[in-house]
N, C-alpha and C positions, 0 to 999 in steps of 0.2 A: 504493500500500500504506500510505503514511503517513496518508492521509486516512481509510482504512478503520480503521486503528488508533485514531485520535483519536475517530471515531464510536463505536467499540466502547467506549472509555474513558468517553465521555459517557453511553452507555446503561447501563454498569455503575454510574455515579454515580447516575443516576435510579433504578435498581433498588435500590440500597443505601438511598436515601431512602425508597422505598416499603416496603421490608422493615422499616425502623425504625418507620415509621408503623403498619403492620399488627401488628408485634410489640407495640406499645403496647396495641392492642386485645386481643391474645391474652393477654398477661401480666395485664392488668387483669381480664379475664374469668376466668382461672384463679384469681387471688387472691380474687375475689368469688364463686367457686363457680358460675359460669355455664357451662353445657355448650357446648363448642366441637366442631363437627363437622369443619371443614376450615380449614387455613391455606395459602393459595395465593399465589404471586407470579407475576404475569402472568395473561393470559386465554387462552382457547382450549384446544386439545388439550394434555394434560400430556406433557412430555418426561421428567419425573421424578415419581414418585408413590410414597409410602410410607405405610402405615397402621400406627399404633401398636397393638401387641397388647394393651397395658395399658389404653388409654383408648378405642381405636377412632377416634381423630382421624386425619384424612388430611392429610399434608403434601405439597405439590406445587409444581413449577415448570412454568409453562405457556409456550406458544410466543410469545405476543404480549406483549412487555415494556412494557405501557402502564398497568399498575396492579396491583392485588392485592386480596385480601379475606380477612377472618376471618369464617367462616360459623358460624351457630348452628343447633341442631336444628330450631327452629320459627320461624326468622326469616331474612330475606335477609342478605347480607353487610353487616356494620356499616360497613366502610370503603370500599366500592366503589360502592354505588348500583345494582349489577346484581342482579336477582332470581335467586336460585338455585332449582333444583328442590328441593322439600321432600324431606328425607331421613328415613328411619325413625329413631326414637330409638335411641341407642346403649345397649346393655345394660350396666348398671353394677352394681357390687357392692352387694348389698342391705344397707342399714344403717338403724338407727332414727335418724330425723332429730332434731336438737336442737329444743327447743320453739320457739326463735326462728325457725328455718327453716319449721317447720310453720305458725306464725302468719302468716309473710309469705306463704306459698303460699295460705293460707286467705283472706287479704286480697285477693289477686289473683283467686282463684276467684270470690269474691263480687262484686267490682267489675266484672270482665270479663263475668260472667254477667248483670249488670243492664244492660249497655250494648249497644245495637245487636243484641240477640238472640244475641250470641256466648256459647256455652256451653263451659266447660272442665270436663271430667270430673275428679273427684278420683281421683288415681292409686291403684291398688290395690297398686302396687309402690313401697315406700319407696326414694327415691333420695337420694343424698348431694349431688346438684347440682340447681340451678335450670335450667329451660329459659329462653330469653330473655324470653318473655312472663310467666313466673312470677316473674322477678326484680323486686324493688321498683324504682321509677323512679330512686332515687338510685344504685342499682347500675348501671343501664343508662347513666345520665348519665356516670358515671365511666368506663365502658368506651368510650363514644363520644368523650369528651374525651381519653382517654389516647393516642390516635394522634397528635393534634396536639401534646400535651404531650411525647411522646417525640421528635418532630421538633424541638421547641424546645430541649429538653435537649441533643440531639445537636448542634444549631447552636452552643450554648455551648461544648461540647467541641471541635468543629471550629474555633471562633473562637480558643480558647486555643492550638491548634496553629498557626493562621495568625499570631497575634500574636507567638508565639515565633520564627517564621521571618522575618517581614517587619516586624513592629511595627505600631503604629496610625498614627503620624506618619511622614512621609517628606520627604526633601529632593530638589531637582532640581539635578543637577550640570550646569553649562553648559559645553559644549565649543566652541561657535562663536557669535560675535556677527555681526549684519549690519553692513555697511560704515558705514551711517549711523545705527547704534544710539545712542540717547541714554544707553545704559548704559555706554558706554566710559568708563573712569576710575573707575567704581564697581564693575563686575563685570569680572573677567578670566577667560579660559578656565581651567577647573579649579576655579572657585569653585562652591559649592553654596548655592542659595537655600533658606532654611529657612522663611521666613514673609514675608508682605506685609501691612504695617500691623498687625502682631501676629497675623495669622491664619495658623495653621500648615496644612500640607497633610496631609490624613488619607486613610484608605482610601475614605471616602465623599464626600470633598470635596477633590479634587486641585487641582493648579496651575491648570488651565484653569477649574475652577469658581470658584476664588477670584478669578482675574483678570477673570472675566466681569461682575463687579459694578462695575467701574471704567470710566471713559470716557477717550478721548484728551484729553490736557491735564491730567489729574489728576496730582498729585504724591503718590507713595507712598513709604513707608519700608520698605526691605528688611532682613531679617535674613540675614546672609551668613556662611557658614563659609568662611574664606579657604583656598584650596587650597595656597597657598605656606607660610603660617605656622601654620595650624590654629586661628587665632583666630576667635571669633564677633564679627562687626561689626554694629552697629545704631545708628542715630541720624542726625544731620544729614548726616554724610558718606556715608550710604547712601541718600539720597533721590534718586528718579528721577522725571522727568516723562514720563508715558506718551506714546508717539508713535502715529501712525496707521499701521497695517500695510498691506501691499499689498491685502489683502482688505477693508479698511475697519475692521477691529477695532482696539481699543487694545492696545498691547503694549509689552514692554520692548525689543524689537528683538533677540531671541535666536532661534536656530534650535532649536526644541524637538525636531525630528526627529533632531537629533544630541545631544540632552540625555539624561541617564541618571538614572533614579530611584535614590536612595540610601535604602536601607531602614534602619530603626532597630529591630532586634529587641528584644523585651521579655523580662524574666525571668519565670519560671513564676508566681510569686505575683502580680506586677503584671499578667500576662496574664489570670489568673483574674478579677481585679477588673474589668478593662476588657472582658472577653468578655461579661459580662452587659449592659453598656451598649451594646456594639457590636451584640449580637443584637437589642436593642430598637430600635436605630437602623435596622437592616435591616428590621424589621417596620414601622417608620414610613415608610420609603421605599416599601415595597410597598403599604401602605395609601394613600399619596399617589398612586401610579400608578393604583390602583383607583378613587380618587375622580376623578382626571382622566378616566378611562375612562367612569365612570358619568355624570359631568357633561357629557360631550361635548367636553371640551377635548383629548381624545386619541382618535384614530380607531382603525380596525381594526388598524392597524399595532402598536398597543400590546398586542394579544393574542398570546400565543405558544402554539401547539399543539405536540404532541410532535415533529413534524418540524422546525419552526423552532427549538424549544428544543434539540434534539439538535444541529442544524446550527450554531447560534450557540455552544453549549458547545464543540463540536469545534473551531470556528474559533479561539476564544479560548484553548483549551488548546494548539492547534498554534502560536499566535503566541508564547506563553510558558507553558511547562508549569507554572510556579508559580501561574498563574491557577486551577489546580484547587483550591488551598487557599482561595481566595475563593469559588469556586462551591459548595463543600460547605456552608458555613453559609448562603449566599444561598438555595440551593434548599431547604435544611432549613426555614428560616424561611418561605419562600414556601409550602411545603406546609402548614405549621402554620397560617398565616394563612388561606390559601385554603379549607382544609377546615373552618374554623370559621365561614365565611360562611353566612348564613341562606338558602342556595340549595338548593332541593329536590334530593335525591339526595346531598347532602354531609352530613358529620357535624353541621355547625351547624344545619341544618334538622331533622335527626332529633332533636337535643337539644331543639329548640323543641317538637316534637310530644310528646316524653316529659315535658317541663316542663308543658305544658298538661294532660296526663294526670294528672300529680301534683297539680296544683291542683284539677282537676275531680273527682279520685278515681275517674275512669273513663276508659278509653282512647277516642281517636278511632277511628272505624270503620277497621279495617285496610285495607279495600278502597279507601276514599277516600284514605287516606294513601299507599298503594301507587301509586295513579294519579297523585297529585301528584308523587311522587318520579320516576315514570317520565316524565312530561311534562317535568319539570326536567332529567332526564338527557338526553332527546332534544334539548332546546334547547341544553344545555351542549355536547353532542357536535357539534351543528350549528355552534355558534360556533367550536369548536376546528377543525372541518373548513374553515370559511371562513377562519380565521386562517392555516392552513397553505397553503390555495390562494392566499391573498393573498401569503404569503411566497414561494411558489414562482413565481408568475406575475405578481403585481402590484407587486413591489418592496417589500413590507412588511418591517418589520425585526424584529418580535417583541419581547415585553416584556424578555427577557433582553438583547437587543442595545441596547435603550434604556438599560440599566444599564451598557453597555460603557464609558462614560467613566470608571467607577469601577474597572474592572478594572486589575490591576497592570501 
C-alpha cells in the first residue's frame, strides 16, 4: 500500500506540472483574445467534463494522466502535439470589432488566401475573439511560449519553498570514522563538514560531487563545525591527506552511510534571490544531460519515459518525503526546457513555424506542417516507449535517476 501511495503522489506531481503548463497556454490565449474550445488534463475518455454556459469552453479531466492540451476552434492542441477533431465554432456574443482587430483579421485573410491556395472567408458575423489562424503571429508566439514560461515561474516559486525548508548549502555530520581513517584527530564523531578546500556542498553539488575531483594522496583543507564547542574550524589544523578507500576511490575514511545531512534553511527574502539562480542552474543541468544524450556520451538509459519517471519519483519520495520539495522545481524546469526544444510536435517547433510565417508574411502549408508534427510525435513516442522498456527490462535508470545524486 505504501508503494501505491508514493506512485499516486508522483502522478499527482506530474499532473500538477502539466496543469500549470496548459494553464499558461489558456490564460495567454484568453488575454490575447484567442478563442479556446477545450482545456483538458490527460488523454483518452473524460472522467470529468464541464462546458461553460458563458463561453462554450469545455473543461475536462481524462483517464490517461500523461499530458494535456489547450485546444482552439480551428487548430490542434497548442500544448500536446495531438491533433484534435475540428470542432464547430462557438457562438459568441455579436459585437462590433475595434479597428485594430478588424485590420489584423484582414491581414491574415489576405496573406492566408495568397499562400498554398488556402482561402479564408470573411466572417459575416462580427466576433469579439480571434480564431487561432486569424490571430497575428506575435499573439500565437506568446500563447505557445506561455506554457513553458508558467512552468519556469512555478519552478521559482517551488524553489523558494525548498530553500526555506532545507536551504541551498548543507553540511555533512559525521557519526562514524573507519578504524584506519586519516581523519582521526581532525574530525571527531558529531562534527559537521561544511566545505572542502573552500567548496561548500549545495543542492546540486553535494559531498560526493565535491570529493570526486580529488585523488588519493591529495591534501585538502576542511571547514568543520565542531560538535562539542560549536566553533567553525578551518586552516592548517584541519588539513587531511586523502586515503584510498576499499573500492579504490579517494576519501576521508568516514562512513557516509551513517552520516547525516545538516540543512541550513534560508529566510524568505534570501530564498527569493537564490531561487532565480537555482532555477537557472537546474535548467543548465538539464541542458547538459540533453547535450550528453545528443552527442552520444549518454545512452538510452538517460531517457526517462512516464513509467520510469513515475517509478524513480516514487522511489525517491519513499526514501525521504522531503525529496518532493526538490522534485517540484526539477520537473517544472524540465518541462519548460523540454517543451521549448525545436522538436516537431513540441511548442518550440511550433514557435519556429509561426516565426517563419511572420517573416515570410504567409503561412507554411498547414498540411505539411501537420505531417511534420505528426512524424515528430511518432518518433518522440517511440523513444519514450523504448526508454520505458529499457527501464523495465534492460536495467536502464532514466534521466531523473541520473539526477539522484543531487536528491536530498
